[in-house]
N, C-alpha and C positions, 0 to 999 in steps of 0.2 A: 801363889799359884792358883788359889781359888778365884781371885779377881780375873785372871785370864780366862778361866773356863766359863765364868758368868758372861763376860763380854763376847766370847765365842758363841755362846748359846743365843745371845741377843742378836748378834749379827746374822747368825744362821736363820733365826726366826724371821727377821725382816727381809733377808734375801729371798726367802721362800714364801713370802706373804702372797696369797692368791689374789688375783684381780677379781673384784666383785662382779657378779653377774645379776641381771635382772630379767625376769621372765618376759618374753615378747618385746623387749627393748631392742630397737633396730639402730639406735644411735651408736656413738663410740664412747669408750671408756679409756682415758689416758692417765698414766701414773705421773703424779707430780713429784712425790718423794716416796720414802719407804712405806708410809701409811696413809697417804692422801691421794685421791683420784679426782679427776674432772670428767664430767659426762657432757657430751655434746649431742644435740638433737639432729634432725635431718631437715634440710630445706631443698626443694627442687625449683629450679628456674624454669618456668613454663614458656615464657616468651619475653620480649623486651619490657613489657608492661605488667607482668604478673609473676608471682612465685607462690609456691605451696609449701606450708610448714606441715610436715607429716609426723614429726616426733619432737617433743620438747625435752630438754634435759631432765634427768631424774630429779624429783622433788621440786619441780617448777610448776606452780599452779597456773592454769590457763588465764585466769583473770589478772593475776599479777604480771604475767608476761605481756598481756595486751596493754595494760596500763603503763608499764615501765619500759617496754621495748617498741611495740608496734605504734602506739599513739605518738611518741616523740618522733618516730620515723615518718609518720604521715603528716603531723601538724608542725613539727619542729619545736624548739624551745626558745627561750630568751637568748641563749648563747649560740645555738646552731640552727640552721635552716632545715626544712623538711628534706628528707632523703628520697622519699617516694612521692611522686606527684601524679 
């Protein structure tokens, strides 16, 4: 009987796990499972040739984002062509 009460408490804890919040963050926070979340930034499409990134995901550094996301989109890689011309 003790085993059942422990499992009930664990399930109750995870079911009521609060979604994290970040001060002044305007992106979205999505639940992956009981204890993991994914954060998404915000991008606005200005016109056919330009877009504006107004918010990066939480714990994403600007320089790393430029190197790992934007540069491959602009220059392409060995395996994929440039997405933005």
